[in-house]
Each structure stands twice: as C-alpha cells, then as structure tokens.
C-alpha positions as CSV (number, residue, x, y, z in Angstrom):
1,M,84.4,228.9,188.6
2,L,84.6,224.8,189.0
3,R,87.5,222.7,187.8
4,A,86.7,219.4,185.5
5,A,89.5,216.9,185.2
6,L,89.0,214.8,181.6
7,L,91.0,211.5,181.7
8,D,91.9,210.0,178.4
9,M,91.8,206.2,178.1
10,N,93.0,205.6,175.0
11,N,96.5,205.3,175.5
12,G,97.3,207.2,172.8
13,E,95.3,206.1,169.8
14,F,93.3,208.4,167.9
15,N,90.0,208.8,168.9
16,R,86.6,211.0,168.4
17,G,85.7,210.7,172.1
18,I,87.9,213.2,173.8
19,P,87.3,216.4,170.7
20,M,83.6,215.6,170.9
21,L,83.6,215.7,175.1
22,K,85.8,218.7,174.4
23,T,83.5,220.5,172.8
24,I,80.6,219.5,175.6
25,M,82.6,220.4,178.1
26,G,83.5,224.2,176.1
27,R,79.7,224.8,176.3
28,Y,80.1,225.6,180.3
29,A,83.5,227.6,180.0
30,N,81.5,230.1,181.9
31,V,81.3,228.0,184.9
32,I,83.8,224.9,184.1
33,K,87.5,225.0,183.9
34,Y,89.0,221.5,183.0
35,D,92.6,219.9,182.5
36,I,93.1,216.9,180.5
37,F,95.1,214.2,181.6
38,D,96.7,211.1,179.5
39,V,95.8,208.4,182.0
40,R,97.7,205.0,179.9
41,A,100.0,206.9,178.0
42,K,101.8,209.2,180.4
43,N,100.5,208.2,183.7
44,E,98.9,211.3,184.6
45,I,96.3,210.7,187.3
46,P,94.7,213.7,188.7
47,D,95.0,214.7,192.1
48,L,91.4,215.6,194.6
49,S,91.7,219.1,193.9
50,Y,88.8,218.5,191.2
51,D,85.1,219.1,191.7
52,V,83.9,217.0,188.4
53,Y,85.5,213.5,186.6
54,V,85.0,212.5,183.1
55,F,86.1,209.3,182.4
56,S,86.6,208.5,178.4
57,G,86.2,205.0,176.7
58,G,89.3,203.5,175.5
59,P,90.8,200.4,173.5
60,G,91.8,196.8,174.9
61,D,91.6,194.9,177.7
62,P,89.9,196.5,180.5
63,L,91.6,194.3,183.1
64,L,94.6,194.3,181.8
65,N,97.4,196.2,184.0
66,D,99.5,197.1,181.6
67,G,101.5,200.2,183.4
68,P,102.0,202.2,186.3
69,W,98.9,204.4,185.4
70,F,96.7,200.7,186.6
71,E,96.8,201.4,190.2
72,S,97.0,204.8,190.1
73,F,93.1,204.6,188.0
74,F,91.8,202.4,190.5
75,N,92.8,204.0,193.7
76,L,91.4,207.5,192.1
77,I,87.8,205.6,192.4
78,E,88.2,204.7,195.5
79,Q,89.5,207.8,196.9
80,L,86.8,209.4,195.1
81,W,84.5,207.3,196.2
82,Q,85.1,207.3,200.0
83,W,85.6,211.4,200.0
84,N,81.6,211.1,198.8
85,R,81.2,209.6,202.0
86,R,82.7,212.1,204.7
87,E,82.7,215.2,203.1
88,D,79.8,217.6,202.3
89,H,81.7,219.4,199.2
90,K,80.8,216.2,196.5
91,K,83.3,215.3,194.1
92,H,80.9,214.8,190.6
93,A,82.5,211.9,188.2
94,F,81.1,210.0,185.1
95,F,82.7,207.0,183.6
96,I,82.6,206.4,179.6
97,C,82.8,202.5,178.3
98,H,86.0,201.4,179.5
99,S,86.2,203.1,182.7
100,F,82.7,202.1,183.1
101,Q,83.9,198.2,183.1
102,M,87.0,199.2,185.4
103,A,84.5,201.4,187.6
104,C,81.9,198.4,188.2
105,H,84.9,195.6,188.2
106,H,86.3,197.5,191.1
107,F,83.1,198.1,193.1
108,G,82.5,194.3,192.3
109,L,79.0,195.3,190.9
110,G,79.5,192.5,187.8
111,K,82.0,190.5,185.6
112,I,83.9,191.6,182.8
113,T,83.9,189.8,179.5
114,H,84.8,189.5,176.1
115,R,81.9,189.9,174.2
116,Y,81.2,187.1,171.6
117,K,81.3,189.8,168.7
118,M,82.4,193.2,168.6
119,S,79.7,196.1,169.1
120,F,79.6,198.5,166.3
121,G,77.3,201.1,165.8
122,T,73.7,202.3,166.9
123,Y,70.9,200.7,169.3
124,P,68.2,200.6,171.5
125,V,68.8,200.2,174.7
126,H,65.9,199.2,177.7
127,K,65.6,201.3,180.6
128,T,65.1,199.8,184.0
129,H,62.8,200.5,186.6
130,A,65.8,202.5,187.9
131,G,66.0,203.8,184.3
132,K,62.9,205.1,184.0
133,E,63.2,207.8,187.5
134,E,66.8,208.1,186.5
135,E,67.4,212.5,185.9
136,L,70.0,212.3,183.6
137,F,67.9,210.2,181.3
138,E,65.4,212.4,181.7
139,G,63.5,213.5,178.1
140,L,65.0,210.3,176.3
141,P,62.2,208.1,175.3
142,D,62.9,203.7,176.3
143,P,64.1,201.9,174.5
144,F,66.8,205.3,173.6
145,Y,69.1,204.8,171.0
146,I,73.2,204.9,171.9
147,A,76.2,204.4,169.6
148,D,78.2,201.4,171.0
149,F,81.7,200.1,170.2
150,R,83.2,197.8,172.1
151,R,85.0,194.2,172.4
152,Y,84.2,193.9,176.2
153,Q,81.3,194.0,178.8
154,V,79.7,194.2,181.8
155,V,77.7,190.9,182.6
156,E,76.2,189.1,185.6
157,P,75.5,191.8,188.2
158,N,76.3,191.7,191.9
159,Q,72.7,191.8,193.5
160,D,73.9,191.2,197.1
161,R,76.6,194.1,196.4
162,L,74.6,196.4,194.7
163,K,72.1,196.9,197.7
164,A,75.2,197.2,199.1
165,I,76.7,200.3,197.8
166,G,73.6,201.7,196.5
167,A,74.2,200.9,193.1
168,E,71.4,200.7,190.5
169,I,71.8,199.5,187.3
170,L,69.7,202.2,184.5
171,C,69.6,200.3,181.5
172,L,70.1,196.6,179.6
173,E,71.4,196.2,176.3
174,K,69.1,195.2,173.1
175,L,66.7,192.8,173.5
176,R,68.1,189.8,171.4
177,P,65.7,186.5,171.4
178,H,67.5,185.1,168.5
179,V,70.4,184.3,171.0
180,H,71.4,182.7,174.1
181,Y,73.2,185.9,175.3
182,E,72.9,187.6,178.5
183,R,72.1,191.1,178.1
184,A,75.2,193.3,179.1
185,L,74.8,196.1,181.6
186,M,74.6,199.5,179.7
187,G,74.1,202.2,182.8
188,M,74.6,202.2,186.0
189,R,74.4,204.7,189.2
190,F,77.4,204.1,191.4
191,S,76.2,207.1,194.2
192,P,74.1,210.5,194.0
193,E,77.3,211.6,192.3
194,M,79.1,208.9,190.4
195,I,77.6,207.5,187.3
196,G,78.6,205.7,184.1
197,T,77.8,204.4,181.0
198,Q,79.1,201.3,178.6
199,F,78.1,202.9,175.5
200,H,79.2,206.6,174.6
201,P,76.8,209.0,175.2
202,E,79.6,212.1,173.9
203,A,78.9,210.5,170.5
204,D,77.9,213.7,168.2
205,P,76.3,212.3,165.3
206,E,77.0,215.1,163.1
207,G,80.6,214.6,163.4
208,L,80.4,211.0,163.4
209,L,78.2,211.0,159.8
210,A,81.0,212.8,158.4
211,Y,84.3,210.6,160.0
212,F,82.2,207.7,159.1
213,M,81.4,208.8,155.6
214,E,85.3,209.2,154.4
215,P,85.4,206.4,151.4
216,D,88.4,204.6,152.9
217,R,86.7,204.3,156.4
218,R,83.1,203.4,155.1
219,Q,85.1,200.3,153.4
220,S,86.7,199.0,156.2
221,I,83.7,198.9,158.4
222,V,82.0,197.3,155.4
223,D,84.2,195.0,155.3
224,E,84.5,194.2,159.0
225,H,80.8,194.6,160.3
226,G,78.7,194.2,157.1
227,E,77.1,196.9,154.6
228,A,73.6,196.5,156.3
229,R,74.9,197.6,159.8
230,Y,76.7,200.3,158.0
231,D,74.2,201.6,156.5
232,R,71.8,201.6,159.6
233,M,74.1,203.1,161.6
234,I,74.1,205.9,159.2
235,R,70.5,206.7,159.0
236,D,70.4,206.5,162.8
237,L,73.5,209.1,162.9
238,A,71.2,211.4,160.5
239,N,67.9,210.6,162.6
240,P,67.3,213.4,165.4
241,L,65.3,211.4,167.5
242,K,68.0,208.9,168.1
243,I,71.5,209.7,168.8
244,Q,71.7,212.7,168.6
245,R,68.9,213.1,171.4
246,T,70.9,211.3,173.7
247,F,74.1,213.5,172.7
248,D,72.1,216.3,173.9
249,T,70.7,215.0,177.6
250,I,72.9,213.0,178.9
251,I,76.1,214.5,179.4
252,P,74.8,217.9,179.9
253,N,72.6,216.8,182.5
254,F,75.3,215.6,184.4
255,L,77.3,218.3,183.8
256,E,74.3,220.9,185.2
257,N,73.5,218.7,187.6
258,A,76.9,219.1,188.7
259,V,76.9,222.7,188.6
260,E,73.6,222.8,190.8
261,Q,74.5,220.2,193.4
262,L,77.8,222.2,194.1
263,A,76.7,225.5,194.4
264,M,74.0,224.4,196.2
265,A,76.7,222.9,198.6
266,V,79.1,226.8,198.7
C-alpha cells in the first residue's frame, strides 16, 4: 500500500478543491492510503515518508510569507527534489494553482505577477510541443478545456533555468489577440516525478454545476464577472467533451503513473 500526502493550501477557507481531490484519491483506496495536512492554517507539513504528494490550490498571494508554514513549504519542495536526485525510490508530486505558482517561484522558472483581471471560469489551453508528448495529457485534444480561478499568474519563463533543471512548459493560456498581455504558463513538468498545473484538473463538473447554480452563488458570480461568462461556464461544465474529459484524465493519469512507477521500483 502506497502512502500519499494531500496538502490543503486553503488557509481554513471553504473550497471545493479538497473534497474533489478526496473523491479522486478515494478511487485508489485499494493501492493508496492518504493523509491530509492543513498547511497554512495549522502549519502541518508532511515528512518524507510518503510516496505521493498532492499540493492543492489556495487563496491569496503565493509569495506572501504569512506564517511559519511558508519556509517549511519551500523546504519540502527542495527536499523532494533532492531525494529524487539521489534515491531510486522516487517521490511523485503534483502541484495545483497556488502551489504551482510557489513551485515555479522556488525553481526560478518564471515571474509571479498579479493578473490584470481575475480569471474565473472555463477556458481552452493550448499544448506546447512538450505538452503534446506529455503522458498525463494523453487523450486530451489541443486545445483542451480547463477550470481556472486565479488572481495571480506565472509569466516570463526563464529559459536558461528551464534548461538547467530539465523542466518543460506543457501548456499556455488561451490566445488573446485583442489584448497585449503575455500568455501565462498553465502547466509545467519540473522533473520525471514532479508536475503541476496553473488550472484545476480536480474540478468535478457535476459537483461544480450544482455548486455554481445555487441562486445566491449564481447572483454573486454574475455581479462580479458578468452573465455571459457565467452562462459559458455552465455550458462548458455540462459538456462531457470539455471539463469532464480533463477531470477524468490528468489527476487519474498522475496517480496511475505513480502507482505503476513505484511498483516497478520495489
């Protein structure tokens, strides 16, 4: 039985991400046992005894040092990196949104900036050449659709640093010819065992549909982001070829790949 650490980065705020990740990981209960760590609210950081690490998204500035967890979080990323450089039994890690931004910052792969306008809803992302070869994206079209909720972004990739550590950009923000903004990095393979996405691959369309169609929540989204964006998001969540396909593919592929690779290492 493999052991997984699920790192909750929501700082005590209610979020659909953790329940959805628990649902996905529960499908692998016959091969993976997981523990949850409340990183920001309770300063809970897992040790190196786990085989798989899943880092959730979360609110706020990813570079704000607002507690003792902050340095410990970066230390964990570095410890996992160094472990995989020297040990045969690798540690597999997946970083989502807030955690993805922090990992990119830790490795010096890009610049973290405040987005000119919050990204909220469902959007297409485009694969890079590396993304077209990425095994976790196998079965996804190009572009493929994602759920994206963020005020921050990773831009200005450091090509020298990418080359130095062997990292690869996997996908980029949708094309926006009407605005003069750099496209954000939406996915990165940091190493053979460590990968992350700016978007939320754990987004369960069925659960999100019910959540966002609650009358009070619908009205608050329409007030802040507009009715057109809300309606598009609802249509995309209901389309089995869009968010559902991403939900069914990326995290399950990551977990299945980790199980397969770790079984071979025994």
